[in-house]
matplotlib code that plots the C-alpha trace (Angstrom):
import matplotlib.pyplot as plt

x = [-115.9, -118.8, -119.4, -118.0, -119.9, -117.8, -114.6, -111.4, -108.6, -104.9, -103.4, -101.6, -102.9, -100.7, -99.6, -96.9, -98.4, -97.6, -94.2, -92.4, -94.6, -93.8, -96.1, -95.9, -98.1, -100.9, -104.0, -106.4, -109.3, -110.3, -111.8, -113.1, -111.4, -114.4, -112.9, -109.6, -109.7, -106.8, -104.7, -101.9, -99.9, -101.2, -104.6, -106.7, -108.1, -111.2, -111.2, -114.2, -113.6, -115.1, -111.9, -112.7, -111.1, -109.0, -106.6, -105.7, -102.0, -101.6, -100.1, -102.1, -100.9, -103.4, -102.8, -99.2, -98.6, -98.0, -100.4, -101.2, -104.7, -105.5, -109.2, -111.4, -114.9, -118.0, -117.1, -113.7, -110.8, -109.1, -105.4, -103.1, -101.0, -98.2, -97.7, -94.9, -97.1, -99.8, -97.3, -95.2, -98.1, -101.6, -103.4, -103.6, -105.3, -107.6, -111.2, -113.3, -115.2, -112.3, -111.2, -107.9, -106.0, -105.7, -103.2, -102.6, -99.0, -97.6, -97.9, -95.2, -95.7, -97.6, -97.0, -94.8, -96.9, -95.4, -92.1, -91.0, -92.5, -92.2, -95.1, -92.7, -93.7, -90.7, -92.7, -95.3, -95.5, -97.7, -99.6, -98.4, -100.2, -102.4, -102.8, -104.9, -102.8, -105.3, -107.1, -104.3, -103.5, -100.1, -99.5, -96.6, -95.6, -93.2, -91.3, -91.6, -88.4, -85.7, -83.4, -85.7, -85.3, -82.0, -83.8, -86.3, -85.0, -86.5, -87.8, -87.4, -90.2, -92.0, -95.1, -97.7, -100.4, -99.3, -99.6, -96.6, -95.7, -93.0, -91.3, -91.8, -89.3, -87.6, -86.5, -85.0, -87.6, -90.3, -91.2, -94.0, -95.9, -98.6, -101.7, -103.1, -106.9, -107.0, -105.1, -107.5, -110.4, -109.0, -107.4, -108.1, -105.1, -107.4, -109.2, -106.0, -106.1, -103.3, -102.1, -103.3, -100.8, -100.0, -97.8, -94.4, -92.3, -89.0, -87.5, -85.8, -83.0, -82.1, -81.8, -79.5, -77.3, -77.0, -76.1, -73.4, -71.6, -69.7, -68.3, -67.0, -63.5, -63.3, -62.0, -64.3, -64.1, -65.0, -68.0, -69.2, -69.0, -71.1, -73.6, -74.0, -74.6, -77.2, -79.0, -79.0, -80.5, -83.2, -82.1, -81.4]
y = [-61.9, -60.8, -61.8, -65.3, -67.1, -69.0, -68.6, -70.2, -70.4, -70.0, -73.4, -75.0, -72.7, -71.9, -68.3, -68.9, -66.5, -63.6, -62.0, -61.8, -59.1, -56.3, -53.4, -50.2, -47.8, -47.7, -48.0, -50.6, -50.0, -48.6, -50.7, -50.2, -51.3, -52.9, -54.7, -54.9, -57.7, -58.1, -61.2, -61.2, -58.0, -57.8, -57.8, -59.6, -57.0, -57.3, -55.3, -55.1, -54.6, -55.0, -56.7, -60.1, -63.6, -63.0, -65.8, -67.1, -66.4, -63.7, -60.3, -57.1, -53.6, -52.1, -48.4, -49.1, -52.0, -55.5, -58.0, -61.6, -62.7, -65.2, -65.7, -64.8, -63.8, -62.6, -59.1, -58.9, -60.6, -61.0, -60.5, -60.3, -57.3, -57.5, -55.1, -53.4, -52.9, -51.4, -49.0, -48.1, -47.5, -45.9, -49.3, -49.3, -45.9, -45.7, -45.6, -48.6, -47.9, -45.8, -46.1, -47.8, -48.0, -51.5, -52.9, -56.5, -57.8, -57.6, -60.6, -61.4, -59.1, -56.4, -52.8, -50.8, -47.7, -46.3, -47.4, -50.6, -50.9, -53.6, -52.7, -52.4, -49.0, -47.1, -44.7, -42.0, -38.5, -35.7, -33.4, -29.8, -27.9, -28.3, -25.8, -25.9, -25.5, -25.2, -28.5, -30.2, -30.3, -29.6, -31.4, -30.7, -33.4, -33.7, -36.9, -38.0, -40.1, -37.6, -40.5, -41.2, -37.7, -38.6, -41.0, -38.4, -36.2, -33.8, -35.6, -38.9, -41.2, -41.9, -43.8, -42.1, -44.5, -46.8, -44.3, -43.8, -40.1, -37.8, -35.5, -31.9, -30.4, -31.0, -28.9, -30.8, -33.3, -31.8, -32.6, -31.6, -33.6, -32.5, -34.7, -34.6, -34.7, -38.4, -39.4, -37.4, -39.3, -42.8, -42.3, -40.7, -38.3, -35.4, -36.0, -35.6, -32.6, -30.8, -32.8, -36.1, -38.9, -41.0, -44.0, -43.5, -45.9, -44.4, -45.5, -48.8, -47.8, -44.9, -47.3, -49.6, -46.8, -45.5, -49.0, -49.5, -46.2, -46.8, -50.1, -48.6, -47.7, -44.4, -41.2, -38.4, -36.4, -39.5, -40.2, -36.6, -36.6, -39.8, -38.5, -35.2, -37.2, -39.4, -36.3, -34.6, -37.7, -37.8, -41.0, -39.5]
z = [44.3, 42.0, 38.4, 38.9, 36.2, 33.6, 35.4, 34.3, 36.8, 36.2, 35.2, 32.3, 29.6, 26.6, 26.3, 23.7, 21.2, 23.5, 23.8, 27.1, 28.6, 26.1, 25.5, 23.4, 25.4, 22.8, 25.0, 23.5, 25.9, 29.2, 32.0, 35.5, 38.7, 40.4, 43.4, 45.4, 47.8, 50.3, 49.8, 52.4, 51.8, 48.2, 46.7, 44.1, 41.6, 39.5, 36.3, 34.0, 30.3, 26.9, 25.7, 24.2, 24.2, 27.2, 28.1, 31.5, 32.1, 29.6, 30.6, 30.5, 31.2, 33.7, 34.0, 33.0, 35.4, 33.9, 35.6, 34.8, 34.2, 37.0, 36.3, 33.3, 34.4, 32.5, 31.4, 32.8, 34.6, 37.9, 38.6, 41.6, 42.6, 45.1, 48.0, 46.1, 43.1, 45.2, 46.9, 43.9, 41.5, 41.9, 41.8, 45.6, 45.6, 42.6, 43.9, 43.1, 40.0, 38.7, 35.0, 34.1, 30.8, 29.3, 26.8, 25.9, 25.5, 22.0, 19.6, 17.0, 14.0, 15.9, 15.0, 17.4, 17.6, 20.8, 22.4, 24.2, 27.7, 30.2, 32.4, 35.4, 36.9, 38.2, 40.4, 40.5, 39.2, 40.4, 38.0, 38.7, 36.0, 32.9, 30.0, 26.8, 23.7, 20.9, 20.8, 22.7, 26.4, 27.9, 31.2, 33.6, 36.0, 38.9, 39.4, 43.0, 43.1, 42.1, 41.0, 38.0, 36.6, 34.9, 32.7, 31.3, 28.4, 26.0, 22.9, 24.7, 25.6, 28.9, 29.8, 32.0, 33.3, 30.5, 27.7, 25.5, 25.3, 24.0, 26.5, 25.5, 27.9, 31.3, 34.3, 37.2, 38.5, 36.2, 32.7, 30.2, 27.7, 25.2, 24.8, 21.3, 20.8, 19.8, 22.9, 25.1, 23.4, 24.0, 27.4, 30.8, 30.7, 30.0, 33.3, 35.4, 37.6, 39.6, 42.6, 41.0, 40.9, 37.9, 37.1, 35.4, 33.5, 32.1, 28.8, 29.3, 26.8, 29.1, 32.0, 30.2, 28.9, 32.5, 33.7, 31.1, 31.2, 34.5, 33.0, 29.7, 31.0, 29.1, 30.5, 31.8, 28.5, 26.5, 28.7, 28.7, 24.8, 24.7, 27.2, 25.2, 22.0, 23.7, 25.2, 21.8, 20.2, 22.8, 24.6, 28.0]

ax = plt.figure().add_subplot(projection="3d")
ax.plot(x, y, z, "-o")
ax.set_aspect("equal")
plt.show()
């Protein structure tokens, strides 16, 4: 792999100052995917970035995907992506040299500027349309896995390519978000064009609610009342 000077390999390095791979979807920086070398069914990725003081073993959200820094190199880092990660996310298809969003894991005491993310991408969305709304940009996406649509609700939260966003509206498998000028400046969302794919992580709270509901033991009317309340509050 190129740019191998001053490498540090994954070993017994302390990462205790980092939380357990939690992010908020507030992009810190953009990097470039410079290499994707096959390693069995997965791949070793090389990402260049201006982020400083990277630590071997720490977790970084790369375009919404939580990856572990395996090696620190001059001007970037290397990390491993499994076959499932390459298939479920866009990391297996982004052209070499393409830009990616980067966010380091939260530290204790960090501000929660977005919403809680795990970096476990649930699937992909496809951009269906884009429309200028003043200085902002409205983007309409279609969720490729229909099962995920139940976790996306108006005024709720989603992460697209690792960026925390508020859902403007939904219709079946489709949802809309509005990208404000600041977000367009610090992310690549403004460069997405119709038919482009992006990574989706649904709100983890919605997932837990959906998992718990079948075990509540309440009647259908009680469950429907709870679901309506959660929808109206923007949690589902």
